[in-house]
N, C-alpha and C positions, 0 to 999 in steps of 0.2 A: 529155176532159179527165183522167181519171182514167188511161187507158195513157199520156197522153202525161209524168204526173209518174212513174211507172214506170218509163219510158225515161230520164227525168232521175236518179231516183233510183239503177239502174242503172250508171250510166256513174261516175256519183260511187264508186261502189264498186270498182267497178274501177283508180278513177285511186287512189282511195288505198289500192288492194293496190298497183298500181305503184308506190307512193311507196313504202311499206311495205318491198316486196324491194329498192329499189334506198338503200334508209335507209342509212347508218352503224352500224357494229357493232363491237364487239368481237371480236381474233382467234379462230376455234372451238378452236383449242386450242394447247397454248404449243408447241409442238414445228416448226410451221408456219408460215410469213411470212403475214402479211396479204394479201390478196388483190382489189384491189375496181380493175378496168380500170377501170369508169366514173369512178369519184372521180379517179383517178390519171389518167386524158384531159382531165377539166376542170380541173384544176390543171395541166397542162402547157400546156392552151390560154388560161387567164390567165396563167400565166407568160413564154408566147408573146408575148401582148399588152400588155406593161411596155414602157416606152416603152427604146428604144436610145442609151446613152450611151456607145458606142464615138465614136471621132475618130482622127484619121489623122496621122502622122508622116510627115514628107518621109524617105525611105529613101537618100538619095543625100547628107542631111547629117549632121553630124556633129555631136551637140548635146552641151553643157558641160551642165554639172553645175545652175549658176543657172536653166539654158532647161529642163531638168528639172522641176527643182524647182517652177518656174510654172506646169506644164502639170498636175504634180501636186496643187498645190493648188484649180487650176480643174475640174479634174475626178476628184477621187477622191472619193466617195462619202461617205467618214467628215466631209470639209466642209461637207457638205447637211443630214447629222444634226445636228452641232453647230449649224449655223446657225437649222434651222428648231426647235430646244429653245431656242437664247436669244431667238428670235420669237414663240417662244409663251410665255416669262419676261417678257417686254416688254407681252406683252397681260394679261397678269395683274397687270403693277404698274398700266396704263390700268383694270383692273376695281377694284384697289384706292383706285384715288383717284377712278371714280365714286361712291363711297358717297360722298366731302364733299357732293355736289351733292342735291338736291332730284328727287326720284322725279317728273312729271306721266305723268299715262296719261290716254287719253281710253276714256269707258264711256258703252256704251249700252243702257236695261235696258227693256225691252220685259214687261209682264205686264197680262194677261188672266184676269179673274174669272166665275165663273156661281153663285151659290148662292142658297139659300134664309134670309132672314131674319125671324125671330118679330116682327111689328110687333100687338100688341096682342092677341087672338086668334087667329089667320090665319100663316101663313107667308105670305109674299110671295117673288117670287123679284128677285132682285137682281145684275146685270151692270155690272161695272167691268171700266174697262179704264185705262190709261199710258203713257206713253212720253217716256224721261226721258235726252232727252244731257246729260250733265256731263262735268267735269272732275276728277280726283284728284287731289291731291297728297299726298304723304310726305318728309317733311324728319325726319332724326334731327340736332337743332342741336347737342348737346351730348351727350359719351358718357366723358371722363375719361382721352385718350388711344386706346380701343382701335381708332378706323379710323387714326388714324396709327403706330400699332403693327402694324396690316396692313400700310401704304403702305412702313413702313420695310423689313419684311421683306418684301416683294416687292422693294422699290430693294435690295436684299442680293442677292438670289435672281437677279437681273435680272445684275446685277454678277458673281456668280458663275460665270453660264453662259455670259456673257462673255469671262471669261477662261479657263472648259472650252472653247470657240469658241480661243481663241489656245492651249492646249495640245494640242487636235488638231493646229493648223497645226504647233504645233512639234514632235511627233510624227512626223507626214509628212515634214516638211524632214531629220529623222536618217534615217526608212525610206527614200526615196529617197538619202540620201547613201550610209549602209552597205549600201543593196542597188550603187548605182553604183560604190563601189570595191571590193566582192567583183568585180563584174563587173570591172573594172578588174583584178584579180587574178588572174581567170581567164583574162582576155586574156592579160596577161603572162605568165604562164604556161604557157599556150600556144606564144607566142612562144618562149619559154625550152624548149621542149620542142621544136618544130621547129627551134632552133638546133642543139639537142642530138642527135634525129635526124640532122640533114646530118653534125653531126662525125662519130656514128657508123658514119654510110656511108661519110663517106670514111676511118676508121680502115680499117675495114671491106676498103674497094678497096684499099687500100695494103697490107695484110694478103695479100689476093688475089694484087695485081701482083709482093709479094716471093715470096708462092709458087711463081709462074708462073714468076721467074727462082731460084728455088732457094734463098731467101735466108729462107725460115722454111718453117714446118712445118706440115702438118694443122691440128694444134691450134690454135694461132697465129687459125687462120680461121674454126675452131667458135667461139672465145672470140669474136670481133670478129663476127661472124654473131650469136650469142647477145645481145652489148650492142646490137648493132644494133636487133634483137625488141625488147628489154628499152625502148628510147627509143620504138618504135613503139606499145608498149603505155602508156608512159605521156604519151604524146599522145594517144590516145583517152581517155585517164581526165581528161584534163583539159578536152578537147571536151566531154564530158557533162557536166563542170561549169559549160564556159563558157553550155550552152545552158540550166541550173538556172540559174543566176544571170542569165541576159538575161532568162526567165520571171519570176524574183523581181523585177527591177526591172520588167517592165512593167504586173504587180500591182500594184506601189506607186504606179505612176501612174495605175491607172484604166485599162488596158489588156488586152486578151488576153494569155495568155504568148506565145504565135504570132506577137505583132506584130513586124514588121521593123521595125527602127530603129539608129541607130549613134551610139559616143557617141567622144570623147577618149579617145586614147591615153596611158598612165600616161606615158608618156615625155614629153610635155606638158605636163605640170604641172607647177609648182615645189612641191619639197618645204618643209614650214613651217618658219620657223627657230625655234632653239630657245625654248623657255617657261621664260620667266623671270620670269613672277609667283610670289610666294609662293603656297601652299597657304591660306592663311588668308585673301587677296584674294577667292582664287577663288571659296570658301565662302560669303564675304560679298557677293560676287556674284549666286552661285546665288539666298543668301535673298532679293535684291532684285527677282530678273526671274523665278524659276520662278512661270508662273503656274496653277500647280496649288495652290503653295502661298497665293498671294494668294487664288484661289478658297475655300480652306481659311476663310483669313483673312474674307471674306466671308460664309459661312455662320455665321461665331462673330456677326457682326452681325445676320443674319436670325435667328441664336436668339436676342440680345439683344434683339428687336423682339418675339419671341413671348413674352417674361417682360413685357415691358412690355402687350401685346395682353391676355395672361391675368389682370393683376393688374387693369386698366380693369373688366372685372366684377365686381368687389367695390364698386364704385360707381354712383349712379344715373347712370340715359340720360333726356335731354331731345328729345320726339317732337311732330313736330307735323303733324295729319293737317285735311284741310279738300276738301271736294265742292262743284261749282259748279256750277249747271247751267241745263233749264229743265226742266218737268214739262205734258203734256199729256193732261188724265186727260178720260176718258168715263163717264159711269155711268148706267143706268136702272133704276126701280125698277117693278114688275108694268108696269101700263097706263100708267105718266105717262111725259109726254113724255122725251126725253132731255136732258141735262146735257151742255157740253163745257166745259171750263176750260184757259187756258193761263196761265203764271205761272211766274216767278225762283222757284231752289231755290237755297238753299247751308247747307252746318253748317260749323263748326272744331272744332279739338281741340289742345289743351296736354296732354302726358301726361306725366310723373313717373313712371320705370317704378324697381324697385330691387330688387333680388333680396337676399331677409334670409335664406331657405334655401333649398339648393339637395342636403342630402343629401352634403357635401363635395367637391363637383365641382368648386369652382374651386379649393380647397384642391388640388385630385391633379393640374388642369391647370398651375398653377405648379410643383410640383415636378416633373410631367414635362418642362415646357417648362427649369425648372433642369439638368435631368439631361441632357437633353440639346445643353443648353449645354456641363458639364462633359465631354460625353464629345467635341463637336466641338474642345473646348480640348484633349483629349489624344490626339488625331489630327493637331491640329495640333504637338505637341510631339514626336508620332512620325516626323509629315511631318519633321521641319529634323533628326532625327538621322540617318532614313533617306538625305536629302541632302546631310548631310553627309558619309556613308559613300558615297553616291554619286561625289561630287565627289574627296573622295581616293581611292577605286578608278582613277578616270578620270584623276586625276591622276596618280599612280603609273606607270601604264598609259602615259601619254604619254612621261614619263621614259626607263620602260623601253626603249618602242619606239625611241626619240632613238639611244639607245644600240643598241639589236639592230640601226639600219639604218646607222649607221657605222661597224658589225662586218662587216655585210653586205657592203656595198660594198668594204672594205677586204679581204674574204673572196675577193668575184669577180676583183678585180683581179689577186689572190696566184694563185689556179684556175685565169685564163688565163692566166697566163706560167709556169705549172705544166706547163698542156694542150701549149702552143705548146714550149716546152723539149723536152718528153716525145718531142713528133713527132718534132723537131728530131736531138733524140738517136737517136731508132728509125731515121729515115732514114740515121745515119751508121753505125750498127749499134752502138750503143752501150749503148739500151736495149732491153728487149725489149718483146712487144705487149702483157705482163701491165700492162705500168709504163705505155703510153699510154690502154689501157681506164679504167686507175685512174685515169688524171687527165683520161680524159672522163666517168666520174660524177662525179668529183669537182665537174668547170666546171660539169655539170650540175644540179648540187644547188647548188653555189654560184650559180649564175641564178637558181635556183628561190626559193632565200632573199632575193636580191637585190629580187627583186620581191616576197617576202609583207612584207619588211620596210619596203619603200615604202609599199604599199598598206595597211598594218598603219599603217604612223604618220600617214597620211591618217586612217584610220580611227577613231583612237586620238585623235586633236586634236578632230574632228567629236564623237565621243562626251565628250568632256569639253564643246565648246560645247555640248551638248545637255543634258548636268549639269548648268550654269551656268546654262541660257536664252539663252549667245548667242545660240545660232542661230537664234532667233526674233528677238533684236535687232539682230544684221548679219549679214542671210543673204548667201550666196557673192554676190559680184558678179560681171552679167553680162561676156563679154568676147567675144560678136559682139553683132548686131543684133537 
């Protein structure tokens, strides 16, 4: 037996030693990274065991903005985080309301005692046992607003959490919208770069043909070749930008960045009409619709309820307590016969509790609640100023984008006509190759600016809708099934 115990003790010692060796510790020195392969491997296993939230898209379909937003709202993890937080606040409200009702508990107490009692001039052994199943009731009858204040605070916190949930949707809608328009801009830039490359190749071919017929010089061909090489370089640059924009949109939708899907072309979108409303109207609408501002107002309600709850502690509270049940008892003294008994038992009490002195705790609780209310009110005023500035900036950006889009469209028409005229004149020998190359570069720049101006107008209109809360009130309509 002793040998067996020693073996068990030895095994325990070795097990504890292994745990100490594998236990986490701080890095050995500041000049080397921390290294614990076992701990990292366990974390990797934990990560791989998490549920996969990926979903598939049809690679042959061109998705509209409304469809992309709908998918993002379903699958973006941020919406699930805000949703669970709102559910937790709803449960907190249920907890606060539960204080209005009595608490009923089933209690079963079993007890046995054996002792020596002094009887006359001798000690007599006494054995006593009891088993008491009973019900216990507690009920706070009146508390001058303590529970109602807690319920009001829970209601306000739930309202704030619900509005925060809406604000999360608003942010996701804007994230997808802005990423979508940036992708459209990158796609348009790529189309413009490809068109510019074709023009540069055509100019290079014309220069080579004229050189072959003795109508141009070698420097002319080299200039055209350099222009074509620059166009190829620009195409590769915008190709990389398109890949990044595609990954950003996929990430906003809760997908891996390498997910393959297609979206509508920018040429299929209708440009928004001219902004007609005044800046004052836009700011007023933002005050009415922004969920983050409403959430702050809900927090103000919670602060007022906290003050009410703190003030209630200055008043007494009336409590009811009661127990009722049965008792089964057994007793024996010395060598006398045993005795058994069974009977009903109950007791009730009504107590009035009033804290007369607590070292200033209630006073400081009220002061703390009032300070938090003042801080919340200051945050609301600060947020109103911030919203006004955001709407003003977005409104100005829309107006600027409208003028830029009109100017860019006119520039594209003029540049295209200039390029066409330069090539015709070059064919007749009236203009030189440098004029054609310059016109080709100007046309390429005009194409780029036209695409940028159109997508920038769409993005700025979306930004204004985000700042005013319109994106949440009227999300883009679906154009497909």
